[in-house]
C-alpha positions in Angstrom: -50.4 113.1 73.3 -49.0 110.0 72.0 -50.8 110.5 68.2 -48.8 113.9 68.6 -45.4 112.8 69.3 -45.8 109.3 66.7 -46.2 112.5 64.1 -43.6 114.9 65.0 -41.2 111.5 65.0 -42.6 110.4 61.3 -42.0 114.5 60.3 -38.4 114.5 61.5 -37.3 111.3 59.8 -38.8 112.4 56.5 -37.5 115.5 56.9 -34.2 113.8 57.4 -34.4 112.2 54.2 -35.5 114.9 52.4 -32.2 116.4 53.3 -30.0 113.0 52.8 -31.4 113.1 49.0 -30.8 116.8 48.6 -27.0 116.1 49.6 -26.8 113.5 47.4 -28.3 115.6 44.2 -25.4 118.5 44.8 -22.8 116.2 46.0 -23.5 114.2 42.1 -24.0 117.9 40.2 -20.2 119.2 42.0 -18.7 115.6 40.9 -20.2 115.8 37.7 -19.3 119.4 36.7 -15.3 119.2 36.7 -15.4 116.3 34.2 -17.7 118.0 31.8 -15.3 121.1 31.7 -12.0 118.8 31.5 -13.9 117.2 28.9 -14.9 120.1 27.1 -11.4 121.3 27.3 -9.9 118.1 26.6 -11.7 118.7 22.8 -11.1 122.5 22.7 -7.0 122.0 22.8 -5.2 120.5 19.8 -3.6 117.6 19.3 0.0 117.0 19.2 -0.6 115.1 15.8 -2.6 118.2 14.9 0.1 120.3 16.2 3.0 118.0 14.2 1.1 118.4 11.3 1.1 122.3 11.9 4.4 122.2 12.0 5.7 120.5 9.3 3.1 122.5 7.3 4.8 125.6 8.3 8.0 124.6 8.0 7.3 123.2 4.2 6.0 127.1 3.7 8.8 128.7 4.9 11.1 126.2 2.9 9.4 127.0 -0.5 8.6 130.4 0.2 12.7 132.0 0.9 13.9 128.7 -1.5 16.7 128.5 1.1 16.0 125.5 2.6 15.6 123.5 -0.5 19.4 124.7 -1.5 20.6 123.9 1.9 18.9 120.3 2.0 20.3 119.7 -1.8 23.9 120.6 -0.8 24.0 118.5 2.0 22.5 115.8 0.1 24.9 116.1 -3.2 27.9 116.7 -0.7 27.4 112.8 0.9 27.3 111.6 -3.2 30.6 113.3 -4.1 32.2 112.0 -0.9 31.2 108.6 -2.1 32.2 108.8 -5.3 35.5 109.8 -4.4 35.9 106.9 -2.9 35.0 104.7 -5.3 37.4 106.6 -8.1 40.1 105.9 -5.3 38.8 102.4 -5.4 39.2 102.4 -8.9 42.7 104.1 -9.4 44.1 101.9 -7.4 45.8 104.2 -5.4 47.2 102.3 -5.3 47.5 100.8 -8.2 49.7 103.9 -9.6 53.0 101.6 -10.7 56.5 103.2 -9.1 59.3 103.3 -11.3 62.0 100.9 -11.8 65.0 101.6 -9.7 68.6 99.6 -8.6 66.3 98.0 -5.9 63.9 96.6 -7.7 65.8 95.2 -10.9 68.4 93.8 -12.6 70.0 94.7 -15.7 72.3 92.5 -17.5 74.4 93.3 -21.2 74.9 90.5 -23.6 77.2 91.6 -26.2 76.4 90.7 -29.7 76.9 87.3 -31.2 77.7 88.2 -34.4 80.1 91.1 -35.5 79.3 94.0 -37.0 79.7 93.8 -41.4 79.3 96.5 -44.2 75.9 95.8 -44.2 74.4 95.6 -40.7 75.7 96.7 -37.1 76.7 94.5 -34.5 73.5 94.0 -32.0 74.2 94.1 -28.1 71.0 93.5 -25.9 70.0 95.1 -22.6 68.1 93.3 -20.4 66.1 94.8 -17.3 64.2 92.2 -15.3 61.7 93.1 -12.6 62.9 91.1 -9.6 60.0 92.3 -7.4 56.7 91.2 -6.5 55.0 94.4 -8.0 54.8 96.2 -11.6 57.3 98.6 -12.3 57.5 101.4 -14.6 60.2 102.6 -16.9 59.8 106.0 -18.1 62.2 108.5 -20.1 65.5 107.7 -21.2 67.4 105.2 -19.8 71.4 105.6 -20.3 74.3 103.8 -21.5 78.0 104.4 -20.9 81.1 102.4 -21.8 84.8 103.4 -21.1 88.0 101.9 -22.2 89.3 99.2 -20.1 92.8 100.1 -21.4 92.5 103.7 -20.3 92.2 105.4 -23.6 90.2 108.1 -23.7 87.4 107.3 -26.1 84.6 106.5 -24.7 80.7 106.2 -25.6 77.6 107.9 -23.9 74.2 106.8 -25.6 70.8 107.3 -24.2 67.0 106.2 -25.9 65.4 109.4 -25.4 64.5 109.9 -29.6 63.3 106.1 -29.1 59.3 104.7 -28.8 57.9 104.2 -26.7 59.0 106.9 -24.0 57.4 104.4 -21.3 56.7 101.2 -20.6 55.7 98.6 -17.8 57.3 95.8 -16.3 55.1 93.2 -14.8 56.4 91.1 -11.4 59.0 89.0 -11.9 58.9 89.9 -16.1 61.5 92.1 -18.1 62.3 93.9 -21.0 64.5 94.7 -23.6 66.5 97.0 -25.9 68.8 96.3 -28.4 71.8 98.3 -28.8 73.2 98.8 -32.4 77.2 99.5 -32.9 79.8 99.0 -35.3 82.5 96.8 -34.0 84.7 96.1 -36.7 87.5 98.8 -37.9 85.7 99.8 -41.2 83.7 102.2 -40.8 81.1 100.5 -43.3 81.8 102.2 -45.9 85.1 99.8 -46.6 88.0 102.2 -44.7 89.8 100.6 -41.8 89.5 97.0 -43.3 92.8 95.0 -42.3 93.0 96.8 -39.1 92.8 95.0 -35.5 89.9 95.6 -33.0 92.8 96.5 -30.9 92.5 99.8 -33.1 89.0 101.1 -31.9 89.0 103.2 -29.4 86.3 101.1 -26.9 87.2 98.1 -25.8 85.1 97.8 -22.5 84.5 94.4 -20.0 82.2 96.5 -18.3 79.0 99.2 -19.2 77.6 101.6 -16.8 73.6 101.9 -17.6 71.9 104.2 -15.7 67.1 103.3 -15.8 65.4 106.7 -16.2 65.2 108.5 -12.9 67.8 106.5 -11.4 71.4 106.6 -10.9 73.8 104.2 -12.5 75.1 100.7 -12.3 77.6 98.9 -13.5 77.2 96.2 -15.4 79.3 93.4 -16.7 79.5 92.4 -20.1 78.1 88.7 -20.9 77.4 86.7 -23.9 74.1 84.8 -24.0 75.6 82.0 -22.2 76.4 83.8 -19.2 80.3 83.6 -20.2 82.4 87.1 -19.8 82.6 89.2 -22.9 83.9 92.6 -24.3 82.2 95.5 -25.8 84.0 96.9 -28.7 83.2 99.5 -30.1 85.0 101.3 -33.2 82.5 104.3 -34.1 81.1 105.8 -31.3 78.6 107.9 -33.2 76.9 105.6 -34.7 76.2 103.5 -31.3 72.3 103.8 -30.7 70.3 102.4 -27.5 66.3 101.4 -28.9 63.0 101.6 -26.9 62.6 99.2 -24.2 60.1 96.2 -25.3 58.8 93.6 -23.7 
């Protein structure tokens, strides 16, 4: 009886061991199964880099296929370059750099009577001088006008401009000046000997002040002076022969 009991106990112990071993094998197989499945799924699924490559390839094919993508991209790049070029163009031009007109606000005008009287061979020659009083250059474009009226309230007057002179435009640097010659007859002789012996009082115009209008500007009164700055008179005996030349530096 004792031997049978021991044999039965040993059999139960062996059976338990076999059962535990079998369970362990099943658990191990079960645990490895999902890993293998996930591993296979991972290997079968496309990677993100592969997807990106496929997307780029597909985009390139679409672009080349219809041609619209290239045109659109080129237009955008071209627009950027054009904008940049325009900016450089504006800088190059100085937009400011454009010169403004010389006006009464930015200039000072003087009228210098001729130092010598006219003769039969040459006219008297006065000078109109325009000085730029501003800190920036300005330009004279077009014709300037000179008008003189007799101080004695005679009917005579003279008005000339330099529209026929050359050049028709001149730039005056900051603090710089330009000058124009005024040629006129200030003696009673008309150049042919007629009128000799008469005094200058017989001339139709004797003015101590003239009016000068710069191009595209209003007229201003200017005192007649000598080169030394003394008061003088602008006497014109033959108004039809008076001329105003171009402004020059």
